[in-house]
N, C-alpha and C positions, 0 to 999 in steps of 0.2 A: 448187829442191831436188825431188829423185822422193819419191812418195809414200811408198815402202817406207824411205827414208832416214830421212823427216821421221817416222812411226810409228817407229820404232828409236830417233831421239834422244827422243821423249816417253818411251818406255820407260825409258829409261835416265834420265831427270830423278828425283830423291828429294826430300823434304821439302815444306818451303814453295813451290819452285818448282814441282813438280809440282801441287801443291794450286792453285797460282795458275793453271797452264795448263788445268788441268782445269776448274775454274771458269769460266774465259774460253771454253773450248768448249760448257759447259753453257748461258752466255749466247747464243752463237752458236746454238746449238739452238733456244732460246726465241725467237730473232730470227726465224729460219728459219720456225719453226712458227706466228709472227705472220701470215705470208702466206697460212697455211690458213685456210679461212672457219671452219670448225667450230669449231677452236682460238680464233680472235678473238671468236667469239661466245661460247663459254664462258669465256674470259678476263673479257670484259664481263659477262657473267651474274655471275661471282665478285667482281668489284670491286663488285657491291649485295650477293650474298647473304653473302658472307663477315663484312661488317659487321652485317647482319641476324641473323647465328647469334649474335651477341653478345646481342642484343636478346631473340631468341626463346629462347635456351637458358636453363634455370633454373638450370644449375650447370655446373660445367667438361665435366662429360662429355658432357650434351646440346650445348653450344657445340661441342665438338670433334668430335661425331658430324655435327653441321649443317656444321660449315665443311671437315671432314676428307673428307665425302661430296662436295664440289664439287670438291677437290683431286684426290680419286681419279678423278672423272672426267675432268680435265685431264690427269693422268698417262696414263692408258687411251689417252687421244686421242693426247697424243704417242707411245706406242708402237704403237699402230694406223698413225699416220703414217710411222712409221720402218719399218712392214712394207710399207706398201704404196710406199714409196719403195726399198726393197731389191729388191722384187719387179720392181718396173718397170726397175732397174738391170740386173739378171740378165738380164730380156728383156721386149720390149714386146709380144712375140707372145702369144696368148691360149692359156694352158694350163689344165688343168683342177685341178692343183696351184697356180698362181697365184690363180686365182679362189678357191679353198679358202680359201689361206692369206690374202687378201683379206676374204673372207666372215667368217672367224674373226674377223679382227682389228675388222670392223664389228660383229658380234655382243658381242666385249668391250664396246665403246662402250656399245652398246644396253643389255648388262645393268647397266653402271655407271649410266646415265643413268636406269635405272628404278627403282634401288638408291637415288640422289640423290632422285628424286623423291618415292618412298616415304617416304624422312626427312624431307623438309621437309613434305609432306603430314601425317604423323603429328603432327610438331612442330606445325603448325598448327591441326590439329585440336584437339589438348590445349588449345593456348593460347585457342582462340575458344571451346570448349565444355567 
């Protein structure tokens, strides 16, 4: 089936069927993201850090902040990967705007990584001292 017709068919879905298909597309995106080294590393770190958030957090707010910062990092990584794929799809040639888009996506990942690290360091400091 042609991609345009497939998209139109998806837009015409309603209710549970649309939700089901959207969920399957989301799982396909996670499966594709697993092929990205950075996302795979962050996912493996999340398997360790999210359970630790329940041990380290002293209340639900702290636990949510610790776990949420890890999930936020993964979300930003997914968005960055989407930006990179889109830029590469548009043109493989080097262009200043392509570089700018990719650099900004990378900067967003860096900021979310620094935020996550800062939250975890502060929580560990509070727990230890």
